[in-house]
C-alpha positions, 0 to 999 in steps of 0.5 A: 826547259831543258836542264844542262847537266854540268861536266865533271871531267873535261879533256882537251886535245890530249896527246901522248908520246913515248919516245917516237911512238904516239900513244894518244892523239888529240883526244877530247871529251867531257863526262857529265855529272852522274853519268855511266860512261864506258871507255872501250877499245882494244889492248893497246888502244891507250886506255891505261895511258888515258886513266893515268892522265885523268887521275894525275899520275901521268903529266907528260902530256900535251893538252889539258884535263880538268875535274870539277873542284867539288868532285872526289875521284876513286879508282878501282883497278883491275883485280888479278885472280892469279895473284902469285904473292897470295898475301895472307890478309883478311878482308878487314885487312884489305880494307885498312891498307892505306886507309889509316888516316880515314879510320883515325877520323872515325870512333867506330871504324867497323861501322864504316865497313859495315855500311860499305859492304851493305851497299855492295850486298855482302854481309859483315861476317866476310871481314874475318875471312881471307881475301884470297878465298873470295871468288872473282865477283866477291873481290870486285864488290869488296874492292868497290866497297873499299872505294866507297869509304872515301864517299867519292863523287866520281869512280873509275873502274878498270875492267870490273867484269874481268875474271867474274862469272855470269851471276856476279856480272849480273849483280855488278850491273845492278850495283853499278847502276844503284851507285849511280842513281841512288848514290849520284856517282858518276862512273867511268868503266874501262873495258875491252869487253864491249858486250859487258859495258854497252847494255848499262852504259849512258855513253860510249868513248871509243878509244884507239889512240884517237877517240870517236866520242859522242856515241851511245849504246843504241848506236851499237844496238844491232843483231847478229854481232853487227855491234862489235863490227860497228865499233871497230869501224870507228877505230 
């Protein structure tokens, strides 16, 4: 007997315009529980607008979005390595930003940090280190660890492989699969870097204002760069 996986995010006929400019046109899809889904498309495709709608940050659109009632979403934004503000904070202080209510619920907040860091393969001694002294890969892992503090069932990650070297990228591949398979978290990876997300994705949403959905990484798995041309064919 085939057991049907439930949908945790359902978008139906999402259309968004700014003035007379169309940003999204009739976008519909479902994301199944505990799947790793890639949302790919070129710059200006509407990825950011769609994510804001999914997160409930933008309500000025037509269509509908539903999130399963039992789900808890965390968003991991794209990290900027050239942050001009260079705010002098430690890794522990970075964790605490905006999380005061969470820490009031725990008598041992440091233990929570230790556990979160352990999940992403970083030792607790990094807590006293300057956040801006970390490499791109370390920052990304710390950002994911911070998101894990609220025990999410869905994580949306914006360009998680940007500004990350090859070694760190390989570790992130393993980490994301671990979160999906061991912690049963549904993952949505937003990227314009097709080569980074296809190898680890269960399904792919190809966006350029409109959506070609239902595609699978195997559909693009051809040699000599044909994968990229196949994806662009759907735009």
